[in-house]
mmCIF file of the N, C-alpha and C atoms, coordinates in Angstrom:
data_MODEL
# 
_entry.id   MODEL 
# 
loop_
_atom_site.group_PDB 
_atom_site.id 
_atom_site.type_symbol 
_atom_site.label_atom_id 
_atom_site.label_alt_id 
_atom_site.label_comp_id 
_atom_site.label_asym_id 
_atom_site.label_entity_id 
_atom_site.label_seq_id 
_atom_site.pdbx_PDB_ins_code 
_atom_site.Cartn_x 
_atom_site.Cartn_y 
_atom_site.Cartn_z 
_atom_site.occupancy 
_atom_site.B_iso_or_equiv 
_atom_site.pdbx_formal_charge 
_atom_site.auth_seq_id 
_atom_site.auth_comp_id 
_atom_site.auth_asym_id 
_atom_site.auth_atom_id 
_atom_site.pdbx_PDB_model_num 
ATOM 1   N N  . MET A 1 1  ? -7.056  0.470   -1.369 1.00 0.00 ? 1  MET A N  1 
ATOM 2   C CA . MET A 1 1  ? -7.442  0.331   -2.759 1.00 0.00 ? 1  MET A CA 1 
ATOM 3   C C  . MET A 1 1  ? -8.542  1.332   -3.075 1.00 0.00 ? 1  MET A C  1 
ATOM 4   N N  . ASP A 1 2  ? -8.585  1.710   -4.329 1.00 0.00 ? 2  ASP A N  1 
ATOM 5   C CA . ASP A 1 2  ? -9.659  2.619   -4.724 1.00 0.00 ? 2  ASP A CA 1 
ATOM 6   C C  . ASP A 1 2  ? -10.868 1.806   -5.196 1.00 0.00 ? 2  ASP A C  1 
ATOM 7   N N  . ALA A 1 3  ? -11.880 2.489   -5.702 1.00 0.00 ? 3  ALA A N  1 
ATOM 8   C CA . ALA A 1 3  ? -13.132 1.832   -6.099 1.00 0.00 ? 3  ALA A CA 1 
ATOM 9   C C  . ALA A 1 3  ? -12.933 0.813   -7.221 1.00 0.00 ? 3  ALA A C  1 
ATOM 10  N N  . GLN A 1 4  ? -11.907 0.997   -8.064 1.00 0.00 ? 4  GLN A N  1 
ATOM 11  C CA . GLN A 1 4  ? -11.654 0.060   -9.164 1.00 0.00 ? 4  GLN A CA 1 
ATOM 12  C C  . GLN A 1 4  ? -10.793 -1.129  -8.733 1.00 0.00 ? 4  GLN A C  1 
ATOM 13  N N  . GLY A 1 5  ? -10.392 -1.154  -7.476 1.00 0.00 ? 5  GLY A N  1 
ATOM 14  C CA . GLY A 1 5  ? -9.585  -2.265  -6.990 1.00 0.00 ? 5  GLY A CA 1 
ATOM 15  C C  . GLY A 1 5  ? -8.097  -2.098  -7.226 1.00 0.00 ? 5  GLY A C  1 
ATOM 16  N N  . THR A 1 6  ? -7.669  -0.915  -7.646 1.00 0.00 ? 6  THR A N  1 
ATOM 17  C CA . THR A 1 6  ? -6.239  -0.674  -7.836 1.00 0.00 ? 6  THR A CA 1 
ATOM 18  C C  . THR A 1 6  ? -5.662  -0.047  -6.574 1.00 0.00 ? 6  THR A C  1 
ATOM 19  N N  . LEU A 1 7  ? -4.386  -0.246  -6.392 1.00 0.00 ? 7  LEU A N  1 
ATOM 20  C CA . LEU A 1 7  ? -3.735  0.298   -5.204 1.00 0.00 ? 7  LEU A CA 1 
ATOM 21  C C  . LEU A 1 7  ? -3.617  1.812   -5.288 1.00 0.00 ? 7  LEU A C  1 
ATOM 22  N N  . THR A 1 8  ? -3.899  2.451   -4.202 1.00 0.00 ? 8  THR A N  1 
ATOM 23  C CA . THR A 1 8  ? -3.689  3.893   -4.095 1.00 0.00 ? 8  THR A CA 1 
ATOM 24  C C  . THR A 1 8  ? -2.192  4.135   -3.901 1.00 0.00 ? 8  THR A C  1 
ATOM 25  N N  . PRO A 1 9  ? -1.726  5.361   -4.071 1.00 0.00 ? 9  PRO A N  1 
ATOM 26  C CA . PRO A 1 9  ? -0.311  5.637   -3.790 1.00 0.00 ? 9  PRO A CA 1 
ATOM 27  C C  . PRO A 1 9  ? 0.090   5.206   -2.375 1.00 0.00 ? 9  PRO A C  1 
ATOM 28  N N  . ALA A 1 10 ? -0.758  5.449   -1.397 1.00 0.00 ? 10 ALA A N  1 
ATOM 29  C CA . ALA A 1 10 ? -0.453  5.029   -0.027 1.00 0.00 ? 10 ALA A CA 1 
ATOM 30  C C  . ALA A 1 10 ? -0.389  3.502   0.072  1.00 0.00 ? 10 ALA A C  1 
ATOM 31  N N  . GLY A 1 11 ? -1.275  2.825   -0.639 1.00 0.00 ? 11 GLY A N  1 
ATOM 32  C CA . GLY A 1 11 ? -1.268  1.366   -0.649 1.00 0.00 ? 11 GLY A CA 1 
ATOM 33  C C  . GLY A 1 11 ? -0.016  0.807   -1.303 1.00 0.00 ? 11 GLY A C  1 
ATOM 34  N N  . LYS A 1 12 ? 0.436   1.462   -2.371 1.00 0.00 ? 12 LYS A N  1 
ATOM 35  C CA . LYS A 1 12 ? 1.670   1.033   -3.041 1.00 0.00 ? 12 LYS A CA 1 
ATOM 36  C C  . LYS A 1 12 ? 2.874   1.200   -2.122 1.00 0.00 ? 12 LYS A C  1 
ATOM 37  N N  . LEU A 1 13 ? 2.915   2.305   -1.399 1.00 0.00 ? 13 LEU A N  1 
ATOM 38  C CA . LEU A 1 13 ? 4.016   2.529   -0.464 1.00 0.00 ? 13 LEU A CA 1 
ATOM 39  C C  . LEU A 1 13 ? 3.990   1.489   0.646  1.00 0.00 ? 13 LEU A C  1 
ATOM 40  N N  . ARG A 1 14 ? 2.797   1.225   1.196  1.00 0.00 ? 14 ARG A N  1 
ATOM 41  C CA . ARG A 1 14 ? 2.677   0.217   2.257  1.00 0.00 ? 14 ARG A CA 1 
ATOM 42  C C  . ARG A 1 14 ? 3.143   -1.142  1.755  1.00 0.00 ? 14 ARG A C  1 
ATOM 43  N N  . LEU A 1 15 ? 2.761   -1.507  0.529  1.00 0.00 ? 15 LEU A N  1 
ATOM 44  C CA . LEU A 1 15 ? 3.170   -2.777  -0.054 1.00 0.00 ? 15 LEU A CA 1 
ATOM 45  C C  . LEU A 1 15 ? 4.686   -2.831  -0.216 1.00 0.00 ? 15 LEU A C  1 
ATOM 46  N N  . ALA A 1 16 ? 5.287   -1.754  -0.713 1.00 0.00 ? 16 ALA A N  1 
ATOM 47  C CA . ALA A 1 16 ? 6.744   -1.710  -0.876 1.00 0.00 ? 16 ALA A CA 1 
ATOM 48  C C  . ALA A 1 16 ? 7.450   -1.869  0.468  1.00 0.00 ? 16 ALA A C  1 
ATOM 49  N N  . LEU A 1 17 ? 6.951   -1.194  1.489  1.00 0.00 ? 17 LEU A N  1 
ATOM 50  C CA . LEU A 1 17 ? 7.565   -1.305  2.816  1.00 0.00 ? 17 LEU A CA 1 
ATOM 51  C C  . LEU A 1 17 ? 7.390   -2.707  3.395  1.00 0.00 ? 17 LEU A C  1 
ATOM 52  N N  . ASP A 1 18 ? 6.226   -3.312  3.184  1.00 0.00 ? 18 ASP A N  1 
ATOM 53  C CA . ASP A 1 18 ? 6.001   -4.683  3.649  1.00 0.00 ? 18 ASP A CA 1 
ATOM 54  C C  . ASP A 1 18 ? 6.941   -5.658  2.950  1.00 0.00 ? 18 ASP A C  1 
ATOM 55  N N  . LEU A 1 19 ? 7.131   -5.486  1.638  1.00 0.00 ? 19 LEU A N  1 
ATOM 56  C CA . LEU A 1 19 ? 8.042   -6.357  0.894  1.00 0.00 ? 19 LEU A CA 1 
ATOM 57  C C  . LEU A 1 19 ? 9.476   -6.188  1.377  1.00 0.00 ? 19 LEU A C  1 
ATOM 58  N N  . PHE A 1 20 ? 9.879   -4.949  1.661  1.00 0.00 ? 20 PHE A N  1 
ATOM 59  C CA . PHE A 1 20 ? 11.221  -4.702  2.182  1.00 0.00 ? 20 PHE A CA 1 
ATOM 60  C C  . PHE A 1 20 ? 11.406  -5.410  3.521  1.00 0.00 ? 20 PHE A C  1 
ATOM 61  N N  . GLU A 1 21 ? 10.434  -5.258  4.416  1.00 0.00 ? 21 GLU A N  1 
ATOM 62  C CA . GLU A 1 21 ? 10.519  -5.905  5.727  1.00 0.00 ? 21 GLU A CA 1 
ATOM 63  C C  . GLU A 1 21 ? 10.583  -7.423  5.594  1.00 0.00 ? 21 GLU A C  1 
ATOM 64  N N  . SER A 1 22 ? 9.831   -7.975  4.653  1.00 0.00 ? 22 SER A N  1 
ATOM 65  C CA . SER A 1 22 ? 9.865   -9.421  4.425  1.00 0.00 ? 22 SER A CA 1 
ATOM 66  C C  . SER A 1 22 ? 11.233  -9.858  3.920  1.00 0.00 ? 22 SER A C  1 
ATOM 67  N N  . GLY A 1 23 ? 11.813  -9.080  3.013  1.00 0.00 ? 23 GLY A N  1 
ATOM 68  C CA . GLY A 1 23 ? 13.145  -9.394  2.498  1.00 0.00 ? 23 GLY A CA 1 
ATOM 69  C C  . GLY A 1 23 ? 14.203  -9.363  3.585  1.00 0.00 ? 23 GLY A C  1 
ATOM 70  N N  . VAL A 1 24 ? 14.118  -8.378  4.465  1.00 0.00 ? 24 VAL A N  1 
ATOM 71  C CA . VAL A 1 24 ? 15.066  -8.281  5.580  1.00 0.00 ? 24 VAL A CA 1 
ATOM 72  C C  . VAL A 1 24 ? 14.906  -9.489  6.506  1.00 0.00 ? 24 VAL A C  1 
ATOM 73  N N  . ALA A 1 25 ? 13.672  -9.860  6.796  1.00 0.00 ? 25 ALA A N  1 
ATOM 74  C CA . ALA A 1 25 ? 13.429  -11.015 7.667  1.00 0.00 ? 25 ALA A CA 1 
ATOM 75  C C  . ALA A 1 25 ? 13.971  -12.300 7.041  1.00 0.00 ? 25 ALA A C  1 
ATOM 76  N N  . LEU A 1 26 ? 13.784  -12.462 5.737  1.00 0.00 ? 26 LEU A N  1 
ATOM 77  C CA . LEU A 1 26 ? 14.309  -13.647 5.050  1.00 0.00 ? 26 LEU A CA 1 
ATOM 78  C C  . LEU A 1 26 ? 15.832  -13.672 5.075  1.00 0.00 ? 26 LEU A C  1 
ATOM 79  N N  . MET A 1 27 ? 16.458  -12.524 4.856  1.00 0.00 ? 27 MET A N  1 
ATOM 80  C CA . MET A 1 27 ? 17.918  -12.480 4.886  1.00 0.00 ? 27 MET A CA 1 
ATOM 81  C C  . MET A 1 27 ? 18.437  -12.755 6.286  1.00 0.00 ? 27 MET A C  1 
ATOM 82  N N  . ARG A 1 28 ? 17.755  -12.245 7.302  1.00 0.00 ? 28 ARG A N  1 
ATOM 83  C CA . ARG A 1 28 ? 18.163  -12.513 8.689  1.00 0.00 ? 28 ARG A CA 1 
ATOM 84  C C  . ARG A 1 28 ? 18.105  -14.021 8.962  1.00 0.00 ? 28 ARG A C  1 
ATOM 85  N N  . GLN A 1 29 ? 17.045  -14.687 8.503  1.00 0.00 ? 29 GLN A N  1 
ATOM 86  C CA . GLN A 1 29 ? 16.935  -16.146 8.650  1.00 0.00 ? 29 GLN A CA 1 
ATOM 87  C C  . GLN A 1 29 ? 18.074  -16.850 7.932  1.00 0.00 ? 29 GLN A C  1 
ATOM 88  N N  . ASN A 1 30 ? 18.368  -16.409 6.724  1.00 0.00 ? 30 ASN A N  1 
ATOM 89  C CA . ASN A 1 30 ? 19.441  -17.002 5.937  1.00 0.00 ? 30 ASN A CA 1 
ATOM 90  C C  . ASN A 1 30 ? 20.778  -16.867 6.663  1.00 0.00 ? 30 ASN A C  1 
ATOM 91  N N  . LEU A 1 31 ? 21.044  -15.690 7.210  1.00 0.00 ? 31 LEU A N  1 
ATOM 92  C CA . LEU A 1 31 ? 22.296  -15.474 7.937  1.00 0.00 ? 31 LEU A CA 1 
ATOM 93  C C  . LEU A 1 31 ? 22.373  -16.371 9.171  1.00 0.00 ? 31 LEU A C  1 
ATOM 94  N N  . ARG A 1 32 ? 21.266  -16.563 9.854  1.00 0.00 ? 32 ARG A N  1 
ATOM 95  C CA . ARG A 1 32 ? 21.255  -17.452 11.032 1.00 0.00 ? 32 ARG A CA 1 
ATOM 96  C C  . ARG A 1 32 ? 21.542  -18.896 10.634 1.00 0.00 ? 32 ARG A C  1 
ATOM 97  N N  . ARG A 1 33 ? 21.003  -19.315 9.485  1.00 0.00 ? 33 ARG A N  1 
ATOM 98  C CA . ARG A 1 33 ? 21.279  -20.677 9.001  1.00 0.00 ? 33 ARG A CA 1 
ATOM 99  C C  . ARG A 1 33 ? 22.744  -20.835 8.627  1.00 0.00 ? 33 ARG A C  1 
ATOM 100 N N  . GLU A 1 34 ? 23.297  -19.801 7.960  1.00 0.00 ? 34 GLU A N  1 
ATOM 101 C CA . GLU A 1 34 ? 24.700  -19.863 7.541  1.00 0.00 ? 34 GLU A CA 1 
ATOM 102 C C  . GLU A 1 34 ? 25.664  -19.789 8.722  1.00 0.00 ? 34 GLU A C  1 
ATOM 103 N N  . ARG A 1 35 ? 25.254  -19.112 9.798  1.00 0.00 ? 35 ARG A N  1 
ATOM 104 C CA . ARG A 1 35 ? 26.137  -18.859 10.947 1.00 0.00 ? 35 ARG A CA 1 
ATOM 105 C C  . ARG A 1 35 ? 25.424  -19.242 12.243 1.00 0.00 ? 35 ARG A C  1 
ATOM 106 N N  . PRO A 1 36 ? 25.222  -20.529 12.474 1.00 0.00 ? 36 PRO A N  1 
ATOM 107 C CA . PRO A 1 36 ? 24.434  -20.946 13.637 1.00 0.00 ? 36 PRO A CA 1 
ATOM 108 C C  . PRO A 1 36 ? 25.028  -20.534 14.987 1.00 0.00 ? 36 PRO A C  1 
ATOM 109 N N  . SER A 1 37 ? 26.327  -20.328 15.060 1.00 0.00 ? 37 SER A N  1 
ATOM 110 C CA . SER A 1 37 ? 26.932  -19.954 16.346 1.00 0.00 ? 37 SER A CA 1 
ATOM 111 C C  . SER A 1 37 ? 27.092  -18.441 16.505 1.00 0.00 ? 37 SER A C  1 
ATOM 112 N N  . ALA A 1 38 ? 26.651  -17.664 15.529 1.00 0.00 ? 38 ALA A N  1 
ATOM 113 C CA . ALA A 1 38 ? 26.795  -16.201 15.593 1.00 0.00 ? 38 ALA A CA 1 
ATOM 114 C C  . ALA A 1 38 ? 25.839  -15.615 16.623 1.00 0.00 ? 38 ALA A C  1 
ATOM 115 N N  . SER A 1 39 ? 26.310  -14.568 17.292 1.00 0.00 ? 39 SER A N  1 
ATOM 116 C CA . SER A 1 39 ? 25.455  -13.864 18.255 1.00 0.00 ? 39 SER A CA 1 
ATOM 117 C C  . SER A 1 39 ? 24.455  -12.991 17.501 1.00 0.00 ? 39 SER A C  1 
ATOM 118 N N  . GLU A 1 40 ? 23.468  -12.507 18.238 1.00 0.00 ? 40 GLU A N  1 
ATOM 119 C CA . GLU A 1 40 ? 22.461  -11.636 17.620 1.00 0.00 ? 40 GLU A CA 1 
ATOM 120 C C  . GLU A 1 40 ? 23.107  -10.372 17.060 1.00 0.00 ? 40 GLU A C  1 
ATOM 121 N N  . SER A 1 41 ? 24.097  -9.832  17.769 1.00 0.00 ? 41 SER A N  1 
ATOM 122 C CA . SER A 1 41 ? 24.764  -8.618  17.279 1.00 0.00 ? 41 SER A CA 1 
ATOM 123 C C  . SER A 1 41 ? 25.595  -8.910  16.028 1.00 0.00 ? 41 SER A C  1 
ATOM 124 N N  . GLU A 1 42 ? 26.171  -10.103 15.931 1.00 0.00 ? 42 GLU A N  1 
ATOM 125 C CA . GLU A 1 42 ? 26.912  -10.478 14.721 1.00 0.00 ? 42 GLU A CA 1 
ATOM 126 C C  . GLU A 1 42 ? 25.966  -10.633 13.533 1.00 0.00 ? 42 GLU A C  1 
ATOM 127 N N  . ILE A 1 43 ? 24.811  -11.225 13.773 1.00 0.00 ? 43 ILE A N  1 
ATOM 128 C CA . ILE A 1 43 ? 23.809  -11.363 12.705 1.00 0.00 ? 43 ILE A CA 1 
ATOM 129 C C  . ILE A 1 43 ? 23.349  -9.985  12.253 1.00 0.00 ? 43 ILE A C  1 
ATOM 130 N N  . GLU A 1 44 ? 23.084  -9.105  13.205 1.00 0.00 ? 44 GLU A N  1 
ATOM 131 C CA . GLU A 1 44 ? 22.634  -7.753  12.869 1.00 0.00 ? 44 GLU A CA 1 
ATOM 132 C C  . GLU A 1 44 ? 23.702  -7.006  12.073 1.00 0.00 ? 44 GLU A C  1 
ATOM 133 N N  . ALA A 1 45 ? 24.969  -7.157  12.448 1.00 0.00 ? 45 ALA A N  1 
ATOM 134 C CA . ALA A 1 45 ? 26.065  -6.505  11.720 1.00 0.00 ? 45 ALA A CA 1 
ATOM 135 C C  . ALA A 1 45 ? 26.158  -7.048  10.293 1.00 0.00 ? 45 ALA A C  1 
ATOM 136 N N  . ALA A 1 46 ? 25.999  -8.354  10.138 1.00 0.00 ? 46 ALA A N  1 
ATOM 137 C CA . ALA A 1 46 ? 26.031  -8.954  8.802  1.00 0.00 ? 46 ALA A CA 1 
ATOM 138 C C  . ALA A 1 46 ? 24.845  -8.484  7.968  1.00 0.00 ? 46 ALA A C  1 
ATOM 139 N N  . LEU A 1 47 ? 23.702  -8.339  8.598  1.00 0.00 ? 47 LEU A N  1 
ATOM 140 C CA . LEU A 1 47 ? 22.510  -7.864  7.898  1.00 0.00 ? 47 LEU A CA 1 
ATOM 141 C C  . LEU A 1 47 ? 22.701  -6.424  7.429  1.00 0.00 ? 47 LEU A C  1 
ATOM 142 N N  . VAL A 1 48 ? 23.227  -5.579  8.286  1.00 0.00 ? 48 VAL A N  1 
ATOM 143 C CA . VAL A 1 48 ? 23.487  -4.183  7.912  1.00 0.00 ? 48 VAL A CA 1 
ATOM 144 C C  . VAL A 1 48 ? 24.495  -4.130  6.770  1.00 0.00 ? 48 VAL A C  1 
ATOM 145 N N  . ALA A 1 49 ? 25.537  -4.950  6.841  1.00 0.00 ? 49 ALA A N  1 
ATOM 146 C CA . ALA A 1 49 ? 26.532  -4.984  5.765  1.00 0.00 ? 49 ALA A CA 1 
ATOM 147 C C  . ALA A 1 49 ? 25.881  -5.401  4.451  1.00 0.00 ? 49 ALA A C  1 
ATOM 148 N N  . TRP A 1 50 ? 25.002  -6.392  4.499  1.00 0.00 ? 50 TRP A N  1 
ATOM 149 C CA . TRP A 1 50 ? 24.308  -6.834  3.290  1.00 0.00 ? 50 TRP A CA 1 
ATOM 150 C C  . TRP A 1 50 ? 23.429  -5.720  2.736  1.00 0.00 ? 50 TRP A C  1 
ATOM 151 N N  . LEU A 1 51 ? 22.698  -5.040  3.611  1.00 0.00 ? 51 LEU A N  1 
ATOM 152 C CA . LEU A 1 51 ? 21.831  -3.950  3.155  1.00 0.00 ? 51 LEU A CA 1 
ATOM 153 C C  . LEU A 1 51 ? 22.633  -2.841  2.479  1.00 0.00 ? 51 LEU A C  1 
ATOM 154 N N  . ARG A 1 52 ? 23.836  -2.614  2.939  1.00 0.00 ? 52 ARG A N  1 
ATOM 155 C CA . ARG A 1 52 ? 24.657  -1.529  2.387  1.00 0.00 ? 52 ARG A CA 1 
ATOM 156 C C  . ARG A 1 52 ? 25.406  -1.912  1.122  1.00 0.00 ? 52 ARG A C  1 
ATOM 157 N N  . THR A 1 53 ? 25.553  -3.207  0.846  1.00 0.00 ? 53 THR A N  1 
ATOM 158 C CA . THR A 1 53 ? 26.376  -3.627  -0.291 1.00 0.00 ? 53 THR A CA 1 
ATOM 159 C C  . THR A 1 53 ? 25.663  -4.578  -1.237 1.00 0.00 ? 53 THR A C  1 
ATOM 160 N N  . ARG A 1 54 ? 24.349  -4.563  -1.251 1.00 0.00 ? 54 ARG A N  1 
ATOM 161 C CA . ARG A 1 54 ? 23.625  -5.482  -2.133 1.00 0.00 ? 54 ARG A CA 1 
ATOM 162 C C  . ARG A 1 54 ? 24.062  -5.298  -3.585 1.00 0.00 ? 54 ARG A C  1 
ATOM 163 N N  . PRO A 1 55 ? 24.372  -6.372  -4.287 1.00 0.00 ? 55 PRO A N  1 
ATOM 164 C CA . PRO A 1 55 ? 24.760  -6.248  -5.694 1.00 0.00 ? 55 PRO A CA 1 
ATOM 165 C C  . PRO A 1 55 ? 23.664  -5.557  -6.499 1.00 0.00 ? 55 PRO A C  1 
ATOM 166 N N  . GLY A 1 56 ? 24.063  -4.558  -7.258 1.00 0.00 ? 56 GLY A N  1 
ATOM 167 C CA . GLY A 1 56 ? 23.110  -3.808  -8.064 1.00 0.00 ? 56 GLY A CA 1 
ATOM 168 C C  . GLY A 1 56 ? 22.511  -2.626  -7.345 1.00 0.00 ? 56 GLY A C  1 
ATOM 169 N N  . ALA A 1 57 ? 22.763  -2.512  -6.056 1.00 0.00 ? 57 ALA A N  1 
ATOM 170 C CA . ALA A 1 57 ? 22.204  -1.392  -5.293 1.00 0.00 ? 57 ALA A CA 1 
ATOM 171 C C  . ALA A 1 57 ? 23.249  -0.833  -4.324 1.00 0.00 ? 57 ALA A C  1 
ATOM 172 N N  . GLU A 1 58 ? 24.482  -0.817  -4.775 1.00 0.00 ? 58 GLU A N  1 
ATOM 173 C CA . GLU A 1 58 ? 25.571  -0.363  -3.913 1.00 0.00 ? 58 GLU A CA 1 
ATOM 174 C C  . GLU A 1 58 ? 25.357  1.059   -3.413 1.00 0.00 ? 58 GLU A C  1 
ATOM 175 N N  . HIS A 1 59 ? 24.674  1.856   -4.205 1.00 0.00 ? 59 HIS A N  1 
ATOM 176 C CA . HIS A 1 59 ? 24.429  3.252   -3.833 1.00 0.00 ? 59 HIS A CA 1 
ATOM 177 C C  . HIS A 1 59 ? 22.948  3.500   -3.557 1.00 0.00 ? 59 HIS A C  1 
ATOM 178 N N  . GLY A 1 60 ? 22.214  2.452   -3.259 1.00 0.00 ? 60 GLY A N  1 
ATOM 179 C CA . GLY A 1 60 ? 20.790  2.581   -2.983 1.00 0.00 ? 60 GLY A CA 1 
ATOM 180 C C  . GLY A 1 60 ? 19.960  2.222   -4.197 1.00 0.00 ? 60 GLY A C  1 
ATOM 181 N N  . ASP A 1 61 ? 18.664  2.261   -4.022 1.00 0.00 ? 61 ASP A N  1 
ATOM 182 C CA . ASP A 1 61 ? 17.746  1.858   -5.080 1.00 0.00 ? 61 ASP A CA 1 
ATOM 183 C C  . ASP A 1 61 ? 17.164  3.018   -5.862 1.00 0.00 ? 61 ASP A C  1 
ATOM 184 N N  . ALA A 1 62 ? 17.405  4.224   -5.411 1.00 0.00 ? 62 ALA A N  1 
ATOM 185 C CA . ALA A 1 62 ? 16.772  5.379   -6.038 1.00 0.00 ? 62 ALA A CA 1 
ATOM 186 C C  . ALA A 1 62 ? 17.793  6.247   -6.763 1.00 0.00 ? 62 ALA A C  1 
ATOM 187 N N  . VAL A 1 63 ? 17.304  6.974   -7.731 1.00 0.00 ? 63 VAL A N  1 
ATOM 188 C CA . VAL A 1 63 ? 18.129  7.933   -8.437 1.00 0.00 ? 63 VAL A CA 1 
ATOM 189 C C  . VAL A 1 63 ? 18.289  9.151   -7.539 1.00 0.00 ? 63 VAL A C  1 
ATOM 190 N N  . GLY A 1 64 ? 19.442  9.747   -7.560 1.00 0.00 ? 64 GLY A N  1 
ATOM 191 C CA . GLY A 1 64 ? 19.656  10.951  -6.757 1.00 0.00 ? 64 GLY A CA 1 
ATOM 192 C C  . GLY A 1 64 ? 21.067  10.997  -6.230 1.00 0.00 ? 64 GLY A C  1 
ATOM 193 N N  . ARG A 1 65 ? 21.329  12.005  -5.444 1.00 0.00 ? 65 ARG A N  1 
ATOM 194 C CA . ARG A 1 65 ? 22.681  12.146  -4.914 1.00 0.00 ? 65 ARG A CA 1 
ATOM 195 C C  . ARG A 1 65 ? 22.865  11.255  -3.691 1.00 0.00 ? 65 ARG A C  1 
ATOM 196 N N  . LEU A 1 66 ? 24.092  10.839  -3.488 1.00 0.00 ? 66 LEU A N  1 
ATOM 197 C CA . LEU A 1 66 ? 24.412  9.976   -2.363 1.00 0.00 ? 66 LEU A CA 1 
ATOM 198 C C  . LEU A 1 66 ? 24.443  10.779  -1.072 1.00 0.00 ? 66 LEU A C  1 
ATOM 199 N N  . ARG A 1 67 ? 23.969  10.173  -0.005 1.00 0.00 ? 67 ARG A N  1 
ATOM 200 C CA . ARG A 1 67 ? 24.023  10.787  1.320  1.00 0.00 ? 67 ARG A CA 1 
ATOM 201 C C  . ARG A 1 67 ? 24.607  9.769   2.280  1.00 0.00 ? 67 ARG A C  1 
ATOM 202 N N  . PRO A 1 68 ? 25.400  10.212  3.227  1.00 0.00 ? 68 PRO A N  1 
ATOM 203 C CA . PRO A 1 68 ? 25.978  9.255   4.181  1.00 0.00 ? 68 PRO A CA 1 
ATOM 204 C C  . PRO A 1 68 ? 24.888  8.616   5.041  1.00 0.00 ? 68 PRO A C  1 
ATOM 205 N N  . VAL A 1 69 ? 25.106  7.363   5.392  1.00 0.00 ? 69 VAL A N  1 
ATOM 206 C CA . VAL A 1 69 ? 24.171  6.638   6.247  1.00 0.00 ? 69 VAL A CA 1 
ATOM 207 C C  . VAL A 1 69 ? 24.666  6.751   7.677  1.00 0.00 ? 69 VAL A C  1 
ATOM 208 N N  . ARG A 1 70 ? 23.781  7.147   8.571  1.00 0.00 ? 70 ARG A N  1 
ATOM 209 C CA . ARG A 1 70 ? 24.149  7.252   9.984  1.00 0.00 ? 70 ARG A CA 1 
ATOM 210 C C  . ARG A 1 70 ? 24.069  5.889   10.647 1.00 0.00 ? 70 ARG A C  1 
ATOM 211 N N  . GLU A 1 71 ? 25.003  5.629   11.534 1.00 0.00 ? 71 GLU A N  1 
ATOM 212 C CA . GLU A 1 71 ? 24.983  4.399   12.316 1.00 0.00 ? 71 GLU A CA 1 
ATOM 213 C C  . GLU A 1 71 ? 23.826  4.458   13.305 1.00 0.00 ? 71 GLU A C  1 
ATOM 214 N N  . ALA A 1 72 ? 23.313  3.308   13.684 1.00 0.00 ? 72 ALA A N  1 
ATOM 215 C CA . ALA A 1 72 ? 22.234  3.254   14.672 1.00 0.00 ? 72 ALA A CA 1 
ATOM 216 C C  . ALA A 1 72 ? 22.711  3.880   15.974 1.00 0.00 ? 72 ALA A C  1 
ATOM 217 N N  . GLY A 1 73 ? 21.867  4.690   16.566 1.00 0.00 ? 73 GLY A N  1 
ATOM 218 C CA . GLY A 1 73 ? 22.204  5.333   17.825 1.00 0.00 ? 73 GLY A CA 1 
ATOM 219 C C  . GLY A 1 73 ? 22.910  6.658   17.668 1.00 0.00 ? 73 GLY A C  1 
ATOM 220 N N  . ASN A 1 74 ? 23.192  7.072   16.440 1.00 0.00 ? 74 ASN A N  1 
ATOM 221 C CA . ASN A 1 74 ? 23.862  8.367   16.205 1.00 0.00 ? 74 ASN A CA 1 
ATOM 222 C C  . ASN A 1 74 ? 22.883  9.390   15.721 1.00 0.00 ? 74 ASN A C  1 
# 
């Protein structure tokens, strides 16, 4: 925060990233509740699918050209 108590650009970015991480954690919990017998890899696959197809953000949250998403480990 700056001297006036407002968030700096770095603080705003940190807050946005923290909120994103919290949302992912909540969705992971939700998926575990919905699928109690699912393996960790199945939960992770469902989470990745949700991140890629969220209603209203099918092509991401930002304006710009689309870029392919690389799979983990590639």
